[in-house]
C-alpha positions in Angstrom: 7.2 -25.9 10.2 4.4 -23.5 10.1 6.2 -21.2 7.6 6.4 -24.3 5.6 2.5 -25.2 5.7 1.8 -21.6 4.6 4.0 -21.5 1.6 2.5 -25.1 0.7 -1.3 -23.5 1.1 -0.8 -20.0 -0.2 0.0 -19.2 -3.6 0.3 -15.6 -4.8 -3.7 -15.7 -5.7 -4.9 -17.0 -2.4 -2.1 -14.6 -0.7 -3.9 -11.7 -2.6 -7.4 -12.8 -1.7 -6.4 -13.5 1.9 -5.0 -10.2 2.4 -7.8 -8.5 0.5 -10.4 -10.3 2.6 -8.6 -9.3 5.8 -8.5 -5.9 4.6 -12.2 -5.3 4.0 -12.6 -6.7 7.4 -10.4 -4.3 9.5 -10.1 -1.1 7.5 -13.0 0.6 9.3 -12.1 -0.6 12.6 -10.7 2.1 15.1 -7.1 1.6 16.1 -7.9 0.9 19.6 -9.5 -2.5 18.6 -5.8 -3.8 18.4 -5.6 -3.5 22.2 -7.9 -6.6 22.3 -5.4 -8.7 20.5 -2.0 -7.5 22.1 -1.2 -9.2 25.4 1.5 -7.2 27.4 3.7 -10.2 27.8 4.2 -10.6 24.1 4.9 -6.9 23.6 8.4 -7.2 23.2 8.2 -10.4 20.5 5.2 -8.0 19.0 7.7 -5.1 18.4 10.6 -7.1 17.1 8.2 -8.8 14.8 6.8 -5.3 13.8 10.4 -4.3 12.7 11.0 -7.4 11.0 7.9 -7.1 8.9 8.7 -3.2 8.2 12.3 -3.9 7.2 11.0 -6.4 4.4 8.0 -4.1 3.3 10.1 -1.0 3.1 12.3 -2.9 0.6 9.8 -3.9 -1.6 9.4 -2.2 -5.3 5.7 -1.8 -4.5 6.3 0.2 -1.3 9.1 2.2 -3.1 6.8 3.2 -6.1 4.0 4.0 -3.4 6.6 6.5 -1.5 7.7 7.8 -4.9 4.2 8.6 -6.0 3.1 9.8 -2.6 6.0 12.3 -2.8 5.3 13.2 -6.4 1.6 14.0 -5.9 2.5 16.1 -2.6 4.7 18.0 -4.4 2.1 18.7 -7.3 -0.5 19.7 -5.1 1.9 22.0 -3.1 4.6 23.4 -5.5 2.6 26.8 -5.6 2.1 27.0 -1.8 4.6 29.4 0.3 7.1 27.7 2.4 5.7 29.0 5.4 2.2 27.4 5.0 3.9 24.1 4.2 5.8 24.3 7.7 2.8 25.3 9.2 0.9 22.0 8.0 3.8 20.0 10.0 2.9 22.5 13.2 6.4 24.2 12.3 6.0 28.1 13.1 8.3 30.9 13.6 8.5 30.4 17.5 9.3 26.9 17.1 12.1 27.7 14.9 13.5 30.6 16.8 13.4 28.3 19.9 15.1 25.3 18.1 17.8 27.9 16.3 18.5 29.5 19.6 18.8 25.8 21.6 21.3 24.7 18.8 23.3 28.2 18.1 23.5 29.3 21.7 26.4 26.9 22.7 28.0 27.3 19.1 28.2 31.1 20.0 29.4 30.8 23.3 32.2 28.5 22.0 33.3 31.1 19.4 33.3 33.9 22.2 35.3 32.1 24.5 37.7 30.8 21.9 38.7 34.4 20.9 37.8 33.0 17.0 35.1 36.1 16.6 37.4 38.7 18.0 40.1 37.8 15.4 37.5 37.8 12.3 36.4 40.9 13.4 39.7 42.4 14.0 40.8 41.4 10.4 37.8 43.0 8.9 38.0 46.3 11.2 41.7 46.6 10.3 40.8 46.1 6.6 38.1 49.1 7.0 40.1 51.4 9.2 43.5 51.1 7.4 41.8 51.7 3.9 42.8 54.9 2.2 39.2 56.1 2.3 38.6 55.5 5.8 42.2 57.3 6.5 41.4 60.3 4.9 38.1 60.6 6.8 39.8 59.9 9.9 42.9 62.1 9.5 41.8 64.9 11.7 45.3 66.9 11.8 45.1 68.1 8.0 43.2 71.4 8.2 
């Protein structure tokens, strides 16, 4: 019923002015003001409502255009900057990348070693090298 009443009361123009007035009232408020309006017992409903609103907003043409323009603007501003500086802006440095890669790759390498995969691959390359004619000539020590 309340949705029906709201739809009757708000046309696009009224809705625009309502949200514009609301925005001008709240835009300079600090985020911690929200805690005055959120009741702990309502938090689960508030979170699910937030998800519903976000699902609706993220599918609008307006938001898609905003994201497109934002990404395009970011690219234009940063296209000449080195990759490591862009990562540093996101608090990603060499030590973090090393740590994450080590965490990711250590179990994979252990699996490769325990499965004898690396031994088979290395053997194929070493055989190719040692049985090559040039390597045989170098290794042939009995030809004096």
